[in-house]
C-alpha positions as CSV (number, residue, x, y, z in Angstrom):
1,M,-19.6,-7.7,-69.1
2,A,-17.7,-9.5,-66.5
3,T,-17.7,-8.0,-63.0
4,G,-16.0,-8.7,-59.7
5,G,-12.6,-9.3,-61.3
6,A,-13.5,-12.6,-63.0
7,R,-12.4,-13.5,-66.5
8,P,-15.2,-13.6,-69.2
9,G,-16.9,-17.0,-69.2
10,S,-15.2,-18.1,-66.0
11,L,-16.5,-18.3,-62.4
12,T,-12.9,-18.3,-61.0
13,P,-12.0,-14.8,-59.7
14,R,-8.9,-13.2,-61.1
15,R,-5.9,-13.5,-58.9
16,R,-5.1,-10.1,-57.4
17,R,-1.7,-8.6,-58.1
18,R,0.6,-8.4,-55.1
19,R,1.4,-4.9,-53.9
20,T,4.9,-3.8,-54.9
21,S,6.9,-0.7,-54.5
22,A,10.0,0.7,-56.1
23,I,13.1,0.7,-53.8
24,A,15.0,3.9,-53.8
25,G,18.6,3.5,-55.1
26,D,17.7,0.4,-57.2
27,D,19.6,1.1,-60.5
28,A,17.4,-1.3,-62.4
29,G,14.3,0.5,-61.2
30,E,12.7,-2.9,-60.7
31,E,9.8,-3.2,-58.4
32,V,10.7,-5.4,-55.4
33,E,7.9,-7.3,-53.8
34,Q,6.9,-6.1,-50.2
35,P,5.0,-8.9,-48.5
36,R,2.0,-7.7,-46.4
37,Q,2.4,-8.4,-42.7
38,E,-1.0,-9.2,-41.2
39,G,-2.3,-11.3,-38.4
40,D,0.3,-12.3,-35.9
41,R,2.5,-9.3,-35.3
42,I,3.5,-10.1,-31.7
43,S,5.7,-13.0,-32.9
44,L,7.9,-10.5,-34.7
45,L,8.9,-8.9,-31.4
46,P,12.1,-9.9,-29.6
47,D,11.9,-12.7,-27.2
48,E,12.7,-10.5,-24.3
49,V,9.8,-8.2,-25.1
50,I,7.4,-11.1,-25.4
51,H,8.6,-12.5,-22.1
52,H,7.9,-9.1,-20.5
53,I,4.4,-9.1,-21.9
54,L,3.7,-12.6,-20.7
55,S,4.9,-11.8,-17.2
56,F,1.7,-9.8,-16.7
57,L,-0.5,-12.8,-17.4
58,P,-1.4,-15.6,-15.0
59,T,0.8,-18.6,-15.5
60,A,-2.2,-20.7,-16.4
61,D,-2.9,-18.4,-19.4
62,V,0.7,-18.4,-20.4
63,F,0.7,-22.1,-20.3
64,R,-2.1,-22.2,-22.9
65,T,0.1,-20.3,-25.4
66,R,2.0,-23.6,-25.9
67,G,-0.8,-24.7,-28.2
68,L,-0.3,-21.8,-30.7
69,S,2.8,-23.1,-32.4
70,S,6.1,-24.7,-31.9
71,G,7.7,-21.3,-31.7
72,W,5.3,-20.3,-28.9
73,R,6.1,-23.5,-27.1
74,V,9.7,-22.6,-26.9
75,L,8.8,-19.1,-25.7
76,H,6.6,-20.4,-23.0
77,D,9.2,-22.8,-21.7
78,A,11.6,-19.9,-21.2
79,V,9.3,-17.4,-19.4
80,P,11.2,-16.1,-16.4
81,T,8.1,-15.4,-14.2
82,L,5.9,-18.1,-12.6
83,A,2.9,-17.4,-10.4
84,F,0.7,-20.2,-9.0
85,S,-2.5,-19.6,-6.9
86,L,-4.6,-22.5,-5.6
87,P,-8.2,-21.4,-6.2
88,G,-10.8,-21.4,-3.4
89,G,-10.7,-22.2,0.3
90,G,-10.6,-25.4,2.1
91,G,-14.3,-25.6,2.7
92,G,-15.9,-26.0,-0.7
93,G,-14.4,-22.8,-2.1
94,A,-12.8,-24.7,-4.9
95,G,-16.0,-24.7,-6.9
96,R,-17.8,-28.0,-7.6
97,R,-14.6,-30.0,-6.9
98,G,-13.6,-30.8,-3.4
99,P,-10.5,-29.4,-1.9
100,A,-8.5,-32.6,-2.3
101,E,-9.4,-33.0,-6.0
102,A,-8.7,-29.3,-6.6
103,A,-5.3,-29.6,-4.8
104,E,-4.5,-32.7,-6.9
105,Q,-5.1,-31.0,-10.2
106,F,-3.2,-27.9,-9.0
107,C,-0.2,-30.1,-8.0
108,A,-0.2,-31.8,-11.4
109,F,-0.3,-28.4,-13.2
110,V,2.6,-26.9,-11.1
111,D,4.7,-30.1,-11.7
112,A,4.0,-29.9,-15.4
113,V,5.0,-26.3,-15.7
114,L,8.2,-26.7,-13.7
115,R,9.1,-29.9,-15.6
116,L,8.8,-28.1,-19.0
117,S,10.5,-24.9,-17.9
118,R,13.9,-24.3,-19.4
119,C,14.5,-21.0,-17.6
120,T,17.7,-21.0,-15.6
121,H,17.2,-17.6,-14.0
122,L,13.8,-16.9,-12.6
123,A,12.8,-13.3,-12.2
124,R,9.7,-14.0,-10.1
125,F,8.2,-17.1,-8.4
126,H,4.9,-16.6,-6.5
127,L,3.0,-19.4,-4.6
128,D,-0.3,-18.8,-3.0
129,L,-1.8,-21.7,-1.0
130,P,-5.0,-20.7,0.9
131,Y,-5.3,-24.2,2.4
132,F,-3.1,-27.3,2.9
133,T,-3.7,-31.0,2.0
134,P,-1.2,-33.9,2.6
135,E,-0.3,-33.8,-1.1
136,L,0.4,-30.0,-1.0
137,E,2.6,-30.4,2.0
138,S,4.6,-33.1,0.3
139,K,5.1,-30.9,-2.8
140,F,5.7,-27.6,-1.2
141,E,9.4,-27.9,-0.5
142,S,10.2,-29.4,-3.8
143,W,8.6,-26.4,-5.6
144,L,10.6,-24.0,-3.6
145,S,13.7,-26.1,-4.4
146,S,13.0,-25.7,-8.1
147,A,12.7,-21.9,-7.7
148,T,15.9,-21.5,-5.7
149,A,17.8,-23.8,-8.1
150,C,16.8,-21.3,-10.9
151,H,18.3,-18.4,-8.9
152,V,15.0,-16.7,-8.3
153,K,15.1,-13.0,-7.5
154,D,11.5,-12.3,-6.4
155,L,10.0,-15.0,-4.2
156,R,6.5,-14.7,-2.6
157,V,5.0,-17.5,-0.5
158,E,1.5,-17.3,1.1
159,L,0.3,-20.1,3.3
160,P,-2.9,-20.5,5.3
161,R,-3.2,-18.8,8.7
162,T,-3.5,-21.6,11.3
163,E,-1.9,-22.5,14.7
164,F,0.6,-24.9,13.2
165,L,4.0,-23.5,12.5
166,Y,5.9,-24.4,9.3
167,A,9.5,-23.4,9.3
168,V,10.9,-21.6,6.3
169,P,12.9,-24.2,4.4
170,R,16.7,-24.1,4.6
171,L,17.1,-23.8,0.9
172,V,15.2,-20.4,1.0
173,R,17.2,-19.2,4.0
174,D,20.4,-19.9,2.0
175,C,19.2,-18.5,-1.4
176,T,21.8,-15.8,-2.2
177,S,20.0,-14.7,-5.4
178,L,16.9,-13.3,-3.6
179,V,16.3,-9.5,-4.1
180,E,12.7,-9.5,-2.8
181,L,11.2,-12.0,-0.4
182,R,7.6,-12.0,0.9
183,L,6.5,-14.5,3.4
184,C,2.8,-14.6,4.6
185,G,0.9,-17.1,6.7
186,G,0.3,-18.2,10.2
187,R,1.7,-21.6,9.3
188,M,5.1,-20.1,8.7
189,G,7.9,-19.1,11.1
190,L,11.5,-18.3,10.5
191,K,12.8,-20.8,13.1
192,L,16.4,-19.8,12.4
193,P,18.7,-22.5,13.9
194,G,21.0,-20.1,15.7
195,R,22.6,-18.7,12.5
196,A,21.8,-15.9,10.2
197,P,20.2,-16.5,6.8
198,N,22.4,-16.0,3.7
199,W,20.4,-13.2,2.0
200,A,23.4,-11.2,0.6
201,S,21.4,-9.6,-2.2
202,L,18.1,-9.1,-0.4
203,R,16.7,-5.6,-0.6
204,V,13.0,-5.9,0.2
205,L,11.7,-8.2,2.9
206,S,8.0,-8.5,3.8
207,M,6.7,-10.8,6.5
208,A,3.0,-11.2,7.4
209,Y,1.3,-13.1,10.2
210,L,4.6,-14.6,11.3
211,R,5.6,-15.3,14.9
212,L,9.0,-13.8,15.4
213,T,11.5,-13.4,18.3
214,D,14.1,-10.8,19.1
215,D,16.9,-13.1,18.3
216,E,15.4,-14.0,14.9
217,M,15.0,-10.4,14.0
218,G,18.6,-9.7,14.9
219,L,19.8,-12.6,12.7
220,V,17.7,-11.3,9.8
221,F,19.5,-8.0,9.9
222,V,22.9,-9.7,10.2
223,G,22.2,-12.0,7.2
224,S,20.7,-9.2,5.0
225,P,23.5,-6.6,4.7
226,A,21.8,-5.0,1.6
227,L,18.3,-4.8,3.1
228,E,16.6,-1.4,2.2
229,S,12.9,-2.0,3.1
230,L,11.3,-4.2,5.8
231,E,7.5,-4.7,6.2
232,L,6.0,-6.5,9.2
233,R,2.2,-7.0,8.7
234,C,0.2,-8.4,11.6
235,C,3.3,-10.1,13.1
236,G,4.1,-10.5,16.7
237,G,6.4,-11.9,19.4
238,V,9.2,-9.3,18.9
239,A,9.7,-6.8,21.7
240,R,12.5,-4.7,20.1
241,I,13.4,-3.9,16.5
242,K,16.9,-2.5,16.3
243,V,18.1,-1.4,12.9
244,L,21.8,-0.2,12.7
245,S,22.4,-0.6,9.0
246,R,22.9,2.6,7.0
247,R,21.3,0.9,3.9
248,M,18.0,0.5,5.6
249,R,15.6,3.2,4.2
250,E,12.0,2.1,5.1
251,L,10.4,0.3,8.0
252,V,6.6,-0.5,7.8
253,I,4.7,-2.0,10.8
254,D,1.2,-2.7,9.6
255,G,-0.8,-4.0,12.6
256,W,0.5,-6.2,15.5
257,K,-0.5,-9.4,17.1
258,H,0.0,-10.3,20.8
259,W,1.1,-13.9,20.9
260,S,3.7,-14.0,23.6
261,P,2.9,-14.1,27.3
262,G,2.9,-10.9,29.4
263,D,2.1,-7.3,28.5
264,P,2.8,-6.6,24.8
265,R,5.5,-4.0,24.1
266,L,7.4,-2.9,21.0
267,E,10.4,-0.6,20.8
268,V,11.8,0.7,17.5
269,S,15.3,1.9,17.3
270,A,16.6,2.9,13.9
271,P,19.1,5.8,13.9
272,H,19.6,5.8,10.1
273,L,16.1,5.1,8.9
274,Q,14.5,7.5,6.4
275,T,10.9,6.4,6.4
276,L,8.8,5.0,9.3
277,R,5.2,3.9,8.8
278,L,2.9,2.7,11.6
279,R,-0.4,1.4,10.3
280,G,-3.2,-0.9,11.1
281,S,-4.6,-2.2,14.4
282,F,-2.5,-2.6,17.5
283,P,-3.5,-4.1,20.9
284,R,-3.2,-1.9,24.0
285,M,0.6,-2.0,24.4
286,S,3.7,0.0,25.1
287,L,4.8,1.3,21.7
288,T,7.9,3.5,21.8
289,V,10.3,4.9,19.3
290,A,13.7,5.0,21.0
291,E,15.8,6.4,18.1
292,A,14.7,7.8,14.8
293,S,16.8,11.0,14.3
294,S,17.1,10.5,10.5
295,V,13.5,9.9,9.7
296,A,12.3,12.4,7.1
297,E,8.9,10.8,6.3
298,A,6.6,9.4,9.0
299,E,3.2,7.8,8.9
300,L,1.1,7.4,12.1
301,N,-2.0,6.0,10.6
302,F,-2.7,3.3,13.3
303,S,-5.3,2.6,15.9
304,M,-5.0,1.0,19.3
305,T,-7.4,-0.8,21.6
306,I,-8.1,1.3,24.7
307,G,-9.4,-1.2,27.2
308,D,-10.2,0.3,30.6
309,R,-10.4,4.1,30.9
310,F,-9.4,4.5,34.6
311,D,-6.4,6.8,33.8
312,N,-8.4,9.3,31.9
313,Y,-6.5,8.4,28.7
314,K,-3.1,9.4,30.2
315,W,-1.3,6.6,28.6
316,P,-2.4,7.3,24.9
317,R,-1.5,11.0,25.4
318,N,1.9,10.0,26.7
319,L,2.3,7.5,23.9
320,A,1.5,10.1,21.2
321,R,3.7,12.8,22.7
322,G,6.6,10.3,23.1
323,I,6.4,9.2,19.4
324,L,6.2,12.8,18.1
325,Q,9.2,13.9,20.2
326,K,11.4,11.2,18.6
327,L,10.2,12.1,15.1
328,C,11.1,15.8,15.5
329,N,13.3,15.9,12.4
330,A,10.7,14.5,10.0
331,T,9.6,16.9,7.2
332,E,6.6,14.9,6.0
333,F,3.8,13.4,8.2
334,V,0.8,11.3,7.6
335,V,-1.6,11.1,10.6
336,G,-4.8,9.0,11.0
337,C,-8.1,9.5,12.8
338,W,-7.1,7.7,16.0
339,F,-4.0,9.8,16.5
340,L,-6.0,13.0,15.9
341,Q,-8.5,11.9,18.5
342,V,-5.7,11.4,21.0
343,L,-4.3,14.9,20.1
344,S,-7.7,16.4,20.6
345,L,-7.4,15.5,24.4
346,L,-4.3,17.8,24.7
347,E,-5.0,21.3,26.0
348,N,-4.4,23.9,23.2
349,G,-2.5,27.1,23.7
350,D,0.5,25.6,25.6
351,L,1.6,22.8,23.3
352,P,5.3,22.8,22.5
353,P,6.5,22.7,18.9
354,L,7.1,18.9,18.8
355,L,7.6,18.9,15.0
356,P,9.7,22.0,14.3
357,N,10.9,20.7,10.8
358,C,7.6,19.4,9.4
359,K,6.8,21.1,6.0
360,S,3.9,18.8,4.8
361,L,1.0,17.3,6.7
362,I,-1.5,14.7,5.4
363,L,-4.4,14.2,7.8
364,N,-6.8,11.3,7.4
365,T,-10.0,12.4,9.2
366,R,-13.8,12.1,9.3
367,C,-13.9,15.8,10.4
368,Q,-15.9,15.1,13.6
369,S,-15.9,18.1,15.9
370,W,-13.3,16.5,18.2
371,E,-11.1,15.5,15.3
372,C,-11.1,19.2,14.1
373,H,-9.6,20.1,17.5
374,G,-7.0,17.4,16.9
375,I,-6.2,18.9,13.5
376,L,-5.6,22.3,15.0
377,N,-3.4,20.8,17.8
378,M,-1.4,19.0,15.0
379,I,-1.0,22.4,13.2
380,E,0.0,24.0,16.5
381,I,2.9,21.6,17.1
382,S,4.0,21.9,13.5
383,P,4.8,25.6,13.1
384,Q,6.7,25.4,9.8
385,V,4.0,23.5,7.7
386,E,3.6,24.9,4.2
387,K,1.2,22.3,2.7
388,L,-1.8,20.8,4.4
389,V,-3.8,17.9,2.9
390,I,-7.0,16.8,4.6
391,K,-8.3,13.5,3.4
392,M,-11.9,12.8,4.3
393,I,-12.3,9.1,5.4
394,Q,-15.4,7.4,4.0
395,P,-17.9,6.1,4.9
396,F,-18.4,8.9,7.5
397,W,-20.5,6.7,9.8
398,K,-17.7,4.3,10.6
399,R,-17.1,4.4,14.4
400,L,-13.7,4.6,16.0
401,E,-12.4,3.8,19.5
402,F,-12.7,7.2,21.0
403,D,-16.1,8.2,19.5
404,K,-18.3,7.5,22.5
405,D,-16.0,9.1,25.0
406,C,-15.3,12.2,22.9
407,K,-19.0,12.6,22.4
408,A,-19.7,12.3,26.1
409,L,-16.9,14.7,26.9
410,A,-18.3,17.2,24.4
411,I,-21.7,17.0,26.0
412,S,-20.5,17.2,29.6
413,T,-17.9,20.0,29.2
414,H,-18.9,21.7,26.0
415,R,-15.3,21.3,25.0
416,Y,-15.9,20.8,21.3
417,S,-19.0,22.9,20.9
418,G,-19.2,26.3,19.3
419,P,-16.8,27.8,16.7
420,L,-13.2,26.7,16.6
421,K,-10.9,29.0,18.5
422,R,-7.4,29.0,19.9
423,K,-5.8,30.7,22.9
424,N,-2.8,31.9,20.9
425,K,-2.0,32.6,17.3
426,L,-0.9,29.5,15.3
427,K,2.5,30.3,13.8
428,C,1.9,27.9,10.9
429,L,-1.2,29.7,9.8
430,D,0.2,33.2,10.5
431,Q,3.5,32.8,8.6
432,H,4.0,29.6,6.6
433,L,0.9,27.8,5.3
434,R,0.5,28.4,1.6
435,R,-1.6,25.5,0.2
436,V,-4.5,23.5,1.5
437,N,-6.0,20.5,-0.3
438,I,-9.2,18.9,0.9
439,V,-9.9,15.5,-0.7
440,R,-13.2,13.5,-1.0
441,F,-15.7,15.7,0.6
442,D,-19.4,14.7,0.1
443,P,-21.8,17.7,0.5
444,R,-24.4,15.3,1.8
445,D,-22.1,14.4,4.7
446,P,-23.7,15.3,8.1
447,R,-20.3,16.6,9.2
448,S,-20.6,19.6,6.9
449,S,-20.9,22.0,9.8
450,S,-17.7,20.8,11.4
451,F,-16.0,20.8,8.0
452,L,-17.2,24.4,7.2
453,G,-16.0,25.5,10.6
454,L,-12.5,24.2,10.0
455,V,-12.3,25.7,6.5
456,E,-13.5,29.1,7.7
457,F,-11.0,29.0,10.6
458,I,-8.1,28.4,8.2
459,L,-9.3,31.1,5.8
460,E,-9.5,33.6,8.7
461,E,-6.1,32.8,10.1
462,A,-3.9,31.8,7.2
463,R,-2.2,35.1,6.3
464,V,0.1,33.8,3.5
465,L,-2.3,31.3,2.0
466,D,-2.1,31.0,-1.9
467,K,-4.6,28.3,-2.8
468,M,-7.2,26.1,-1.2
469,L,-8.5,23.2,-3.4
470,I,-11.7,21.4,-2.3
471,N,-12.4,18.1,-4.1
472,T,-16.1,17.3,-3.8
473,C,-17.6,13.9,-4.7
474,K,-20.6,11.6,-4.1
475,V,-19.7,8.6,-1.9
476,K,-21.4,5.3,-2.1
477,A,-22.5,3.3,1.0
478,D,-19.3,1.1,0.8
479,G,-17.1,4.2,0.8
480,S,-16.2,4.2,-2.9
481,N,-16.6,7.2,-5.2
482,S,-19.8,7.4,-7.3
483,V,-19.7,8.5,-10.9
484,E,-22.8,10.7,-10.2
485,T,-22.4,14.4,-9.4
486,P,-23.0,15.6,-5.9
487,N,-26.3,17.2,-4.9
488,A,-26.3,20.5,-6.9
489,R,-28.2,22.5,-4.3
490,K,-26.0,21.4,-1.4
491,L,-22.9,22.0,-3.5
492,L,-24.1,25.5,-4.4
493,E,-24.7,26.3,-0.7
494,L,-21.3,25.0,0.2
495,S,-19.5,27.0,-2.4
496,Q,-21.4,30.3,-1.6
497,S,-20.6,29.9,2.1
498,I,-16.9,29.3,1.5
499,L,-16.3,31.7,-1.4
500,H,-17.9,34.7,0.4
501,H,-16.1,34.1,3.7
502,R,-13.5,36.5,5.0
503,R,-9.9,35.7,4.1
504,A,-6.8,36.8,5.9
505,S,-4.8,36.5,2.7
506,K,-5.7,38.7,-0.1
507,N,-4.0,36.3,-2.6
508,A,-5.9,33.2,-1.4
509,R,-7.8,31.4,-4.2
510,V,-10.5,28.9,-3.3
511,V,-11.3,26.3,-5.9
512,L,-14.1,23.7,-5.7
513,Y,-14.1,20.9,-8.2
514,F,-15.8,17.6,-8.8
515,D,-13.7,14.6,-9.5
């Protein structure tokens, strides 16, 4: 008997019948063949969907799809997103090839892609050059010319950070199609020749490691009437940032460099701004907020070099108080360790309500004893807060600017020793605080006693508290979360201590969970 579908006496397998199905409504009742679609299903998608999928891949990988078929070759040549990144650094970081050879091959690849591209409207063009060679310098402007000729919307250029300044090409300054522009690198400066750029459609502008002037910043605002978000990361040279546009929503200053002669200073004036974020590291400088009456969300997560301490920290206290007074209308605040340490130097009990409209507080802290006092001072000046989030900064052994001095002050005056207490009732805890979230607490942390003291103080004083969530985790040496569960014994001790503590609110629920 023949098996396996072969005819008797034959080694050739019987040809399988194709699958068919009857089509409803077919008067003849004939079976119409339905071909099976297997293998390449992505080619059946619309070109716009395929372009969107390819936009998530590196351009080098997208370029390889040309070898799949003639149809894919056409698809590749019309991809509206291009991103080129020169691998490695200038000192042997390019693998076995030297920097000159790697740059030569990179230039050939970029030229080939731009030559084959048939896209007339680029959605995104990114260029990352960690070092420069003569060939790269000769090609740089021509590549940007190709992007602007294709009416690019999102342009990002990253250049090496060196002393030499490279002016932003005129064709970029006059590119009216730009919606997002990101310029990064110490080799780049705006160098506007006395006239404003023509960025009529620009909404997002990010500049990093650029040397700027007050006049250039003024021209940027004049030439960008639609600008909504400005980020300055590790820039310098500007003494005043004045934003008068009603379209401007967000200003981010992430770190600051002191390149100009004289004492560094920066004044921010933005009467219509909605979000102000001050992050990163600043030199010791005069940092003031002159006008920010419309700011609803503020982030003060920066640190500043202290230098000499002859004035008993009078200037950082005045700096903190001055900034908070100008942000009195904000409803959401994010505050970092350095700012909390400065606030811990203020005497409690007679602090004015500097933030009368604040409803939500996010505090980034390592929960040292002096930072706990800073947290309570922050709560005292924010009497209307309803939600408090305490984010534990890891690793806990990372030192900050004030650590030595606060520790010395604690030893000499016993200012931060003993249980937390206040001269007066905190209005926030007595009438408004309803929810507390504590994020990333490691029970192994030697700060457990300070942390417990803060939690117990809140439970004792918060009369309308509804819920307190405590997220426990095990933190690695580098500060990242471990997948391992925290020490069970320490976690049990922590939970018993908190869950059995006296609570001012009968409705308060305390939940400890591992994430």
